[in-house]
C-alpha positions in Angstrom: 127.4 -62.8 25.0 124.0 -61.0 25.6 125.4 -58.0 23.8 125.9 -60.2 20.7 122.4 -61.5 21.0 120.9 -58.0 21.1 123.1 -57.1 18.1 121.8 -60.0 16.2 118.2 -59.2 17.1 118.6 -55.5 16.1 120.1 -56.5 12.8 117.1 -58.7 12.2 114.7 -55.8 13.0 116.5 -53.5 10.5 116.0 -56.0 7.6 113.4 -55.0 5.0 110.4 -57.2 5.0 110.6 -57.7 1.3 114.0 -59.5 1.7 113.1 -63.1 1.0 116.4 -64.3 2.6 115.6 -62.9 6.0 114.9 -66.3 7.5 118.1 -67.7 6.2 120.0 -64.7 7.6 118.5 -65.1 11.0 119.5 -68.8 11.0 123.0 -67.8 10.0 123.2 -65.3 12.8 121.9 -67.8 15.3 124.4 -70.4 14.2 127.2 -67.8 14.6 125.9 -67.0 18.1 125.9 -70.7 19.1 129.3 -71.2 17.7 130.6 -68.2 19.8 129.0 -69.7 22.9 130.6 -73.0 22.2 134.0 -71.4 21.9 133.6 -69.8 25.4 132.4 -73.0 27.1 134.9 -75.4 25.5 138.3 -75.8 27.2 141.5 -74.7 25.4 143.6 -77.4 23.8 146.2 -78.8 26.2 148.5 -79.4 23.3 149.4 -75.7 22.9 150.9 -75.2 26.4 152.2 -78.8 26.9 155.6 -78.3 25.3 156.4 -75.2 27.4 155.4 -77.1 30.6 157.9 -79.8 29.6 160.7 -77.2 29.3 159.8 -75.8 32.7 160.0 -79.2 34.3 163.7 -79.5 33.3 164.4 -77.5 36.4 162.6 -80.2 38.5 164.6 -82.9 36.7 167.8 -81.1 37.7 166.4 -80.8 41.3 165.9 -84.5 41.5 169.2 -85.4 39.9 171.3 -83.4 42.3 169.2 -84.5 45.2 169.6 -88.1 44.2 173.3 -88.0 43.4 174.2 -86.8 46.9 173.3 -90.3 48.1 176.5 -91.5 46.5 178.7 -88.8 48.0 179.3 -90.4 51.3 182.1 -88.8 53.1 184.1 -92.0 53.9 184.2 -92.7 50.1 185.0 -89.1 49.2 188.0 -89.0 51.6 189.6 -91.6 49.3 189.2 -89.2 46.3 189.5 -85.7 47.8 191.7 -84.0 50.3 189.4 -83.7 53.2 189.8 -80.9 55.7 191.0 -82.4 59.0 189.6 -79.3 60.8 186.1 -80.2 59.7 186.5 -83.8 60.7 187.9 -82.9 64.1 185.3 -80.3 64.9 182.1 -82.1 63.8 183.1 -85.8 63.4 182.4 -88.2 60.6 178.5 -88.5 61.0 177.9 -84.8 61.1 180.4 -84.1 58.4 178.6 -86.6 56.1 175.4 -84.7 56.8 177.3 -81.5 56.0 177.9 -82.7 52.4 174.2 -83.0 52.1 173.2 -79.9 54.0 175.6 -77.5 52.2 173.5 -78.0 49.1 170.4 -77.3 51.1 171.9 -74.2 52.6 172.5 -72.9 49.1 168.9 -73.8 48.2 167.7 -71.7 51.1 169.6 -68.7 49.8 168.3 -69.2 46.2 164.8 -69.6 47.5 164.8 -66.4 49.5 165.6 -64.5 46.4 163.4 -66.5 44.0 160.3 -64.4 44.5 162.2 -61.1 43.9 163.9 -62.6 40.8 160.6 -63.9 39.3 158.8 -60.6 39.9 161.7 -58.3 38.8 162.9 -60.2 35.7 160.0 -62.4 34.8 159.5 -66.2 34.9 161.6 -67.0 31.8 164.7 -65.0 33.0 164.3 -66.6 36.4 164.7 -70.1 34.8 168.0 -68.9 33.2 169.2 -67.5 36.6 168.3 -70.9 38.0 170.3 -72.8 35.4 173.5 -70.7 35.6 174.6 -71.6 39.2 173.7 -75.2 38.5 176.1 -75.2 35.5 178.9 -73.5 37.4 178.4 -75.5 40.6 178.4 -78.8 38.8 181.5 -77.8 36.9 183.3 -76.8 40.1 182.3 -80.2 41.7 183.6 -82.0 38.7 187.1 -80.5 38.6 187.7 -80.0 42.4 190.4 -81.9 44.2 189.4 -81.2 47.8 186.4 -81.3 50.1 186.1 -77.6 50.3 185.8 -77.3 46.6 183.1 -80.0 46.6 181.2 -78.0 49.3 181.5 -74.8 47.2 180.1 -76.6 44.1 177.3 -78.1 46.1 176.4 -74.7 47.5 176.2 -73.1 44.0 174.1 -76.0 42.8 171.9 -75.5 45.8 171.3 -71.9 44.9 169.9 -73.0 41.5 167.8 -75.7 43.2 166.3 -73.1 45.5 165.3 -70.8 42.6 164.0 -73.6 40.4 161.0 -75.2 42.3 159.1 -72.1 43.2 159.6 -70.6 39.7 158.6 -73.9 38.0 155.4 -74.0 40.2 154.6 -70.4 39.3 155.2 -70.8 35.6 153.3 -74.1 35.2 150.3 -72.7 37.3 150.2 -69.5 35.3 150.5 -70.9 31.7 148.2 -74.0 32.2 144.5 -74.2 31.3 142.5 -74.6 34.4 141.1 -78.0 33.4 144.6 -79.6 33.2 146.4 -77.5 35.7 146.5 -80.3 38.2 147.8 -82.8 35.6 150.5 -80.4 34.5 151.5 -79.8 38.2 151.9 -83.5 38.5 154.6 -83.4 35.7 156.8 -81.4 38.1 156.9 -84.3 40.6 157.4 -86.8 37.8 160.3 -84.8 36.5 161.8 -84.8 40.0 161.4 -88.6 40.2 163.0 -89.1 36.8 165.9 -86.9 38.0 166.3 -89.1 41.1 166.2 -92.3 39.0 168.7 -90.8 36.5 171.1 -90.1 39.3 170.7 -93.6 40.5 171.4 -95.3 37.2 174.1 -92.9 36.0 175.8 -93.2 39.4 175.9 -97.1 39.5 179.5 -97.3 38.2 180.7 -94.6 40.6 182.6 -96.9 42.9 183.9 -99.2 40.2 185.2 -96.7 37.6 187.8 -94.2 38.8 186.7 -90.7 38.2 183.2 -91.6 37.2 181.7 -89.3 39.8 183.3 -86.4 38.0 181.5 -87.5 34.8 178.2 -87.6 36.7 178.6 -83.9 37.6 179.5 -83.0 34.0 176.4 -84.8 32.8 174.3 -82.5 35.0 175.4 -79.4 33.0 173.6 -80.7 29.9 170.0 -80.4 31.0 170.8 -77.2 32.7 172.2 -75.8 29.4 169.2 -77.0 27.5 166.9 -75.3 30.0 168.7 -72.0 29.7 168.4 -72.1 25.9 165.0 -73.6 25.4 163.2 -71.3 27.8 164.0 -68.4 25.4 161.5 -69.9 22.9 158.8 -70.3 25.5 156.1 -67.7 26.2 156.4 -65.4 29.2 153.7 -65.8 31.9 150.7 -63.6 30.8 149.9 -63.0 34.5 153.3 -61.5 35.0 153.1 -59.4 31.9 149.6 -58.1 32.8 151.0 -57.2 36.3 153.7 -55.2 34.6 151.1 -53.3 32.5 152.1 -55.0 29.3 148.6 -56.1 28.3 149.3 -56.3 24.6 152.1 -58.8 25.2 150.0 -60.8 27.6 147.3 -61.2 24.9 150.0 -62.5 22.5 151.2 -65.0 25.0 147.6 -66.2 25.8 147.2 -66.7 22.0 150.2 -69.0 22.0 149.1 -70.8 25.2 145.3 -71.1 24.8 144.5 -70.2 21.2 142.9 -67.1 19.8 139.3 -68.0 20.7 140.2 -67.8 24.5 142.3 -64.6 24.6 139.6 -62.1 25.3 138.0 -64.2 28.0 141.3 -64.8 29.7 142.2 -61.1 29.6 138.8 -60.2 31.0 139.4 -62.6 33.9 142.7 -61.0 34.6 141.1 -57.5 34.6 138.6 -58.5 37.2 141.4 -58.5 39.8 142.9 -55.1 38.9 143.2 -53.1 42.1 145.7 -50.5 40.9 148.4 -51.8 43.2 149.9 -54.6 41.1 153.1 -52.7 40.3 153.8 -51.8 44.0 156.5 -53.6 45.8 155.3 -56.4 48.1 156.7 -56.0 51.6 157.3 -58.9 54.0 154.9 -57.4 56.5 152.1 -57.8 54.0 152.7 -61.6 53.9 153.0 -62.0 57.7 150.2 -59.8 58.8 146.7 -58.7 57.6 144.6 -60.4 54.9 147.4 -62.3 53.3 148.5 -64.0 56.6 146.1 -66.9 56.4 147.1 -68.2 52.9 150.8 -67.7 53.7 150.4 -69.5 57.0 148.6 -72.4 55.2 151.4 -72.7 52.6 154.2 -72.5 55.1 152.6 -75.1 57.4 152.0 -77.5 54.5 155.7 -77.4 53.4 156.8 -77.7 57.1 154.6 -80.8 57.6 155.8 -82.2 54.3 159.4 -82.2 55.5 158.7 -83.2 59.1 157.0 -86.3 57.7 160.6 -87.6 57.2 160.5 -88.1 53.4 163.8 -86.5 52.6 165.5 -88.3 55.5 164.5 -91.5 53.7 165.7 -90.2 50.3 169.0 -89.0 51.6 169.9 -92.0 53.7 167.8 -94.8 52.2 171.0 -96.7 51.5 172.1 -96.6 55.1 168.6 -97.5 56.4 168.2 -100.4 54.0 171.7 -101.7 54.6 170.9 -102.0 58.3 167.9 -104.0 57.3 170.1 -106.3 55.3 168.9 -105.1 51.8 171.3 -104.2 49.0 171.5 -100.4 48.7 171.4 -100.5 44.9 168.3 -102.7 44.9 166.6 -100.6 47.6 167.2 -97.4 45.6 165.7 -98.9 42.5 162.6 -100.0 44.4 162.3 -96.5 46.0 162.6 -94.8 42.6 159.9 -97.1 41.1 157.5 -96.5 44.0 158.1 -92.7 43.8 157.5 -92.6 40.0 154.5 -94.9 40.2 152.8 -92.8 42.8 153.5 -89.6 40.9 152.0 -90.9 37.7 148.8 -92.0 39.6 148.6 -88.6 41.3 148.9 -86.8 37.9 145.9 -88.7 36.6 143.8 -88.1 39.7 144.7 -84.5 40.4 142.0 -83.0 38.2 139.5 -85.7 39.1 139.5 -86.2 42.8 141.0 -82.8 43.6 144.0 -81.6 45.6 142.5 -81.8 49.1 141.4 -85.4 48.9 144.8 -86.5 47.6 146.6 -84.6 50.4 144.5 -86.1 53.2 144.8 -89.7 52.1 148.5 -89.3 51.2 149.4 -88.1 54.7 147.2 -90.8 56.3 148.9 -93.4 54.2 152.3 -92.0 55.2 151.3 -92.3 58.9 150.3 -95.9 58.4 153.6 -96.6 56.7 155.6 -95.1 59.5 153.5 -97.3 61.9 154.9 -100.3 60.0 158.4 -99.0 60.4 157.8 -98.6 64.2 156.5 -102.2 64.4 159.6 -103.4 62.5 161.8 -101.7 65.0 160.2 -103.5 67.9 162.3 -106.0 69.8 159.3 -108.4 69.9 159.3 -108.6 66.1 161.0 -111.7 64.6 164.0 -110.8 62.4 162.5 -112.0 59.2 159.2 -110.2 59.9 161.0 -107.0 60.8 162.9 -107.1 57.5 159.7 -107.4 55.5 157.9 -104.7 57.5 160.9 -102.3 57.3 161.3 -102.6 53.5 157.5 -102.7 52.8 156.8 -99.8 55.1 159.5 -97.6 53.5 158.3 -98.4 50.0 154.7 -97.8 50.9 155.7 -94.5 52.6 157.4 -93.2 49.4 154.4 -94.4 47.3 151.8 -92.6 49.4 154.0 -89.5 49.6 154.1 -89.3 45.8 150.3 -89.6 45.7 149.7 -86.2 47.3 152.1 -84.8 49.9 154.8 -84.6 47.3 153.2 -82.9 44.2 150.2 -81.1 45.7 151.7 -78.4 47.9 153.8 -77.0 45.0 150.7 -76.8 42.8 148.2 -75.7 45.4 150.1 -72.7 46.8 150.4 -70.8 43.5 146.7 -71.4 43.0 145.6 -69.9 46.4 148.1 -67.0 46.4 146.8 -63.7 44.9 148.6 -62.7 41.7 150.3 -59.7 43.3 152.0 -61.7 46.1 152.3 -65.0 44.4 156.0 -65.1 43.7 157.2 -63.7 47.0 154.7 -65.7 49.0 156.0 -68.9 47.3 159.5 -67.8 48.2 158.6 -67.4 51.9 156.8 -70.8 52.0 159.6 -72.6 50.1 162.1 -71.1 52.5 160.4 -72.7 55.4 160.6 -76.0 53.4 164.4 -75.6 52.9 165.1 -74.6 56.5 163.5 -77.8 57.8 164.9 -79.8 55.0 168.4 -78.5 56.0 168.1 -79.6 59.6 166.6 -82.9 58.8 169.5 -83.6 56.4 172.0 -82.4 58.9 170.7 -84.2 62.0 168.9 -87.3 60.9 171.8 -89.7 61.3 172.6 -88.3 64.8 169.0 -88.5 65.8 168.8 -92.1 64.5 171.8 -93.0 66.6 170.7 -91.2 69.8 166.9 -91.8 69.8 166.7 -95.0 67.9 164.6 -95.8 64.9 161.4 -96.6 66.8 161.1 -93.3 68.5 162.2 -91.3 65.5 159.7 -93.0 63.2 156.9 -92.5 65.8 157.7 -88.7 65.6 157.4 -88.8 61.8 154.1 -90.6 62.0 152.7 -88.1 64.5 153.6 -85.2 62.1 151.8 -87.0 59.3 148.6 -87.4 61.4 148.8 -83.7 62.3 149.0 -82.9 58.6 145.8 -84.9 58.0 143.9 -82.7 60.5 145.5 -79.5 59.3 144.5 -80.2 55.6 140.9 -81.1 56.6 140.5 -77.8 58.5 142.4 -75.3 56.4 142.9 -76.4 52.8 140.4 -75.3 50.1 139.7 -77.3 46.9 140.9 -75.6 43.7 140.1 -78.3 41.2 138.8 -76.9 37.9 138.7 -73.3 39.0 140.6 -70.5 37.2 143.2 -68.6 39.3 141.0 -65.5 39.2 138.0 -67.5 40.6 140.1 -68.9 43.4 141.5 -65.5 44.3 138.1 -63.8 44.4 136.7 -66.6 46.6 139.6 -66.4 49.1 140.1 -62.6 49.0 136.8 -60.9 48.1 137.3 -57.4 46.7 136.2 -54.7 49.0 
């Protein structure tokens, strides 16, 4: 900027004094300078990157759809439509086998997540989306045509692999292609897409018990958005951050032009160049993430995802029908209310993400979830009248989902790609999301057994305790990233030596 000022000044000095238009020329140069300064200080248009963010969130929609539809795949109902393996039923029993239908998908998600960082770094973000969609298409098709329980478990496992690849890659892509002033808002779209997927599974699955074979159609429907994702992502720009890391700076400039507009290309490239250390193309080893200067950010990310799952949110999503039924509420009506609460909270979070910031939303979200679980504990008390217990149970569960969607749901997936340095971003996300899936797996597998053995009061008290622990952890460890570029965040967390 100052270089341009000196240039304008030197041009003025070289003008002959007899030139009567010198004053006009100086005014023109000054106007040009001010215009250039305005271009640097104004934010890029969000309209340029918005369509590509929508395409990326199709993976989140699929994530929510498959997560929601599993609520309808109760084993007792499946046994009437599939040839169940007696060996499975004898070895683990009905309750654990029902959890197995859920957790097989989560096991596949863990496998996909473990490889997601390597896939995103090796093949790029766009190709990673396609490799996410492929097992989802195959797995859904296998589930749709199978005639036995083992085939269903295989299909769910394949779908799970795609579900494991999708969330970390979507978070990476949205974070890296979004202008900093709307990055939080765009990150909120990931959670909204997940909510819409959950609600789509709810409404599409309504006739599943009345119409014979409808559950197969539900699986076939899932192949449509997966196919659209695989094709549409071809027309989206690749992440400029990934291209720059690969040494393809010219292509990175072209993609910045598509995402931010030509006026912001040079500034964005200069920001990327600030972080060049000469080691971007070197392979990131696991030891780098678990020791040394990267340990702190990876520890924060892993703990956030662990506390997110230990809050009990997915236990509520998976088995909401069973919990509401025990409270005397229609499962269909309960699922509708939960979907509305989840979507409403996600929309509010999207509007507040770039205003209040990530840290504030996280703290109040976990605190609200703890309070909601306290209502559930009160509803489980033997001293509570039956009618009062019913209202507290339903209200507490809906409030829990609402407060989760305000922060604990959308923020970790957005915050972590922001605080991870560019070089380790993909693989660090894979490590943290793997922690998420491990805990998610065991919660899905063991929740019903724990509910039977410990009782709802003690179990919900444990969930409330984890939520309060999360409030303290966020206050002490999480940094605010609102309105900062990824390069500014990285420099502040990991100063160059």
